[in-house]
C-alpha positions as CSV (number, residue, x, y, z in Angstrom):
1,M,-6.6,-2.8,62.5
2,S,-4.8,0.2,64.0
3,V,-4.9,3.3,61.8
4,S,-2.5,6.2,62.5
5,L,-2.4,7.9,59.0
6,S,-3.6,11.4,58.1
7,A,-7.1,11.5,56.7
8,S,-5.9,12.3,53.2
9,T,-3.2,9.6,53.2
10,L,-5.7,7.1,54.7
11,N,-8.2,7.9,52.0
12,K,-5.6,7.4,49.2
13,V,-4.4,4.1,50.6
14,L,-7.9,2.7,51.1
15,N,-9.0,3.9,47.6
16,G,-6.2,1.9,46.1
17,F,-7.1,-1.1,48.3
18,F,-10.8,-1.1,47.3
19,E,-9.9,-0.8,43.6
20,N,-9.4,-4.5,43.6
21,S,-11.3,-5.5,46.8
22,S,-14.9,-5.1,47.9
23,F,-14.4,-5.4,51.7
24,V,-11.9,-5.6,54.5
25,S,-11.7,-9.1,55.9
26,G,-13.7,-8.8,59.2
27,D,-12.6,-5.2,59.8
28,D,-15.0,-3.1,57.7
29,A,-16.7,-1.6,60.8
30,E,-13.3,-0.5,62.3
31,V,-12.1,1.0,59.0
32,F,-15.5,2.8,58.6
33,Q,-15.3,4.4,62.0
34,A,-11.7,5.5,61.4
35,L,-12.8,7.7,58.5
36,A,-13.6,11.3,59.2
37,G,-16.6,11.3,56.9
38,A,-17.7,10.3,53.4
39,P,-14.8,10.5,50.9
40,D,-15.0,12.6,47.8
41,A,-16.3,10.2,45.1
42,K,-14.5,12.1,42.3
43,V,-11.1,11.8,44.1
44,F,-11.6,8.4,45.8
45,P,-14.2,6.6,43.7
46,H,-13.4,3.1,45.0
47,L,-13.4,4.1,48.6
48,A,-16.6,6.1,48.1
49,R,-18.3,3.0,46.7
50,W,-17.3,0.9,49.7
51,Y,-18.2,3.7,52.1
52,T,-21.7,4.1,50.6
53,H,-22.4,0.4,50.9
54,I,-21.2,0.2,54.5
55,S,-23.1,3.3,55.6
56,S,-26.3,1.7,54.3
57,K,-26.0,-0.9,57.2
58,G,-27.0,1.8,59.7
59,D,-26.9,0.5,63.3
60,A,-25.6,-2.9,62.2
61,I,-22.2,-1.4,61.2
62,A,-20.6,-2.3,64.5
63,S,-21.5,-6.0,64.1
64,L,-20.5,-6.2,60.4
65,K,-18.5,-9.2,59.6
66,A,-16.8,-10.5,56.6
67,S,-19.7,-12.8,55.8
68,E,-22.0,-9.7,55.6
69,A,-19.5,-7.6,53.7
70,P,-20.4,-6.5,50.1
71,A,-19.9,-9.2,47.6
72,A,-17.6,-8.8,44.7
73,A,-20.5,-8.7,42.3
74,P,-20.6,-4.9,41.9
75,A,-16.9,-4.9,41.0
76,A,-17.6,-7.7,38.5
77,A,-20.5,-5.8,37.1
78,D,-18.2,-2.8,36.7
79,E,-15.7,-5.0,34.8
80,E,-18.5,-6.3,32.6
81,D,-19.6,-2.7,31.8
82,D,-16.0,-1.9,31.0
83,E,-15.9,-4.8,28.6
84,D,-18.9,-3.4,26.8
85,V,-17.2,-0.1,26.1
86,D,-15.0,-0.3,23.0
87,L,-12.6,2.6,23.5
88,F,-10.3,1.8,20.5
89,G,-12.6,0.1,18.0
90,S,-12.5,-3.5,16.9
91,D,-9.7,-5.1,14.8
92,D,-12.2,-5.7,12.0
93,E,-12.9,-1.9,11.8
94,E,-9.2,-1.2,11.7
95,D,-8.6,-3.8,9.0
96,E,-11.4,-2.4,6.9
97,E,-9.9,1.1,7.2
98,V,-6.5,-0.2,6.2
99,E,-7.9,-2.0,3.1
100,K,-9.8,1.2,2.1
101,L,-6.6,3.2,2.3
102,K,-4.7,0.6,0.3
103,A,-7.3,0.6,-2.4
104,Q,-7.3,4.4,-2.5
105,R,-3.6,4.6,-2.9
106,L,-3.5,1.9,-5.5
107,A,-6.2,3.7,-7.5
108,E,-4.2,7.0,-7.2
109,Y,-1.0,5.2,-8.4
110,Q,-2.7,3.6,-11.4
111,A,-4.3,7.0,-12.4
112,K,-0.9,8.7,-12.1
113,K,0.7,6.0,-14.2
114,A,-2.0,6.1,-16.9
115,A,-1.5,9.9,-17.2
116,K,2.2,9.5,-18.0
117,P,2.9,9.5,-21.8
118,T,4.0,6.1,-23.1
119,V,7.6,6.1,-24.4
120,I,7.7,4.3,-27.8
121,A,11.0,2.7,-28.5
122,K,12.3,3.4,-32.0
123,S,15.4,2.6,-34.0
124,L,17.1,3.9,-37.1
125,L,17.7,1.1,-39.7
126,A,20.2,1.4,-42.6
127,L,20.1,-1.1,-45.4
128,D,22.4,-2.0,-48.4
129,V,20.3,-3.4,-51.2
130,K,22.5,-5.1,-53.9
131,P,21.2,-5.8,-57.4
132,W,22.1,-8.7,-59.7
133,E,23.9,-6.7,-62.3
134,A,24.8,-3.3,-63.5
135,E,21.8,-3.2,-65.9
136,T,19.3,-3.7,-63.0
137,D,16.9,-0.8,-62.8
138,L,17.7,0.6,-59.4
139,D,15.0,3.3,-59.5
140,E,12.3,0.6,-60.1
141,L,13.8,-1.5,-57.3
142,E,13.7,1.4,-54.9
143,R,10.1,2.1,-55.9
144,L,9.2,-1.5,-55.1
145,I,10.9,-1.3,-51.8
146,R,8.9,1.8,-50.8
147,T,5.7,0.0,-51.5
148,I,6.5,-2.1,-48.4
149,E,4.2,-0.6,-45.7
150,M,3.9,-1.7,-42.0
151,D,2.5,-0.1,-38.9
152,G,5.5,1.5,-37.3
153,L,7.7,1.7,-40.5
154,L,8.7,5.0,-41.9
155,W,11.1,5.1,-44.9
156,N,13.6,7.9,-45.2
157,K,12.8,10.1,-48.2
158,E,16.4,10.2,-49.2
159,S,18.5,7.4,-50.6
160,K,21.8,7.1,-52.5
161,R,23.6,4.9,-54.9
162,A,27.0,3.5,-53.9
163,P,29.3,1.7,-56.4
164,I,30.3,-1.9,-55.6
165,A,32.4,-3.2,-58.5
166,Y,32.3,-3.8,-62.2
167,G,29.8,-1.0,-62.8
168,V,27.4,-2.5,-60.2
169,S,26.0,-0.1,-57.6
170,K,23.9,-0.7,-54.5
171,I,21.0,1.2,-53.0
172,V,21.6,2.7,-49.6
173,M,18.3,3.3,-47.8
174,A,17.2,4.1,-44.2
175,A,14.0,3.9,-42.2
176,V,12.8,4.6,-38.7
177,I,11.0,1.7,-37.1
178,E,9.0,1.1,-33.9
179,D,10.8,-1.8,-32.2
180,A,7.6,-3.3,-30.8
181,K,5.8,-3.4,-34.1
182,V,8.4,-4.0,-36.9
183,S,10.7,-7.0,-37.4
184,T,13.9,-6.3,-39.3
185,D,13.9,-9.9,-40.6
186,E,10.5,-9.3,-42.2
187,I,11.7,-6.2,-43.9
188,V,14.7,-8.0,-45.3
189,E,12.5,-10.9,-46.5
190,R,10.1,-8.7,-48.2
191,I,12.8,-6.8,-50.1
192,E,14.4,-10.1,-51.1
193,A,11.1,-11.2,-52.4
194,F,11.7,-8.8,-55.3
195,D,14.1,-11.5,-56.6
196,E,14.1,-10.3,-60.2
197,Y,16.0,-7.2,-59.0
198,T,17.5,-8.1,-55.6
199,Q,20.5,-10.2,-55.0
200,S,20.9,-9.5,-51.3
201,V,20.0,-7.2,-48.4
202,D,22.4,-6.3,-45.6
203,I,21.6,-4.4,-42.4
204,V,24.5,-2.0,-42.0
205,A,23.3,0.0,-39.1
206,F,20.7,-0.4,-36.3
207,N,20.7,2.5,-33.8
208,K,18.3,3.1,-31.0
209,L,16.7,6.5,-31.0
């Protein structure tokens, strides 16, 4: 092997060569003699490893052949050592951290959601309650209607009488209801249950608040 490179360039080339090789096929003695001296292990670690091994042969360097060259075991050992070093952590550790982060964010979201005030849907209900005849006691009928109590039902304090025909008047009443708790059908049915007084009940308005 004929070497005509500068010492620095030669060291760089050989360091790259010995990164993946443990010896020069049959020419280790010639390459060793071509070097000016021991290479800097910090700058050329692979070349320095090879140089140290070859220099340990002493007087036998001149007769060094490929069969006596350093085996690939040290390099393999280095690779095994590298495999033992986990530079980035295992996938299991990363998955565990991701799951912890998800759980934390979910808990924060649920806490934030729970802190928000619940919006209760309400509606304004207007009713026409018609009696059987002009002689029907509307005041008593209204009193009976106001005895109807439900969770989420609030009767308006005011009411009025509106004429229909032939001296008959109806009761016009209003109430605020919570949509999720109160059924308008149930209100109508309970008023009509006062059948001695009530002829019919009509929902004349139903407005969301």
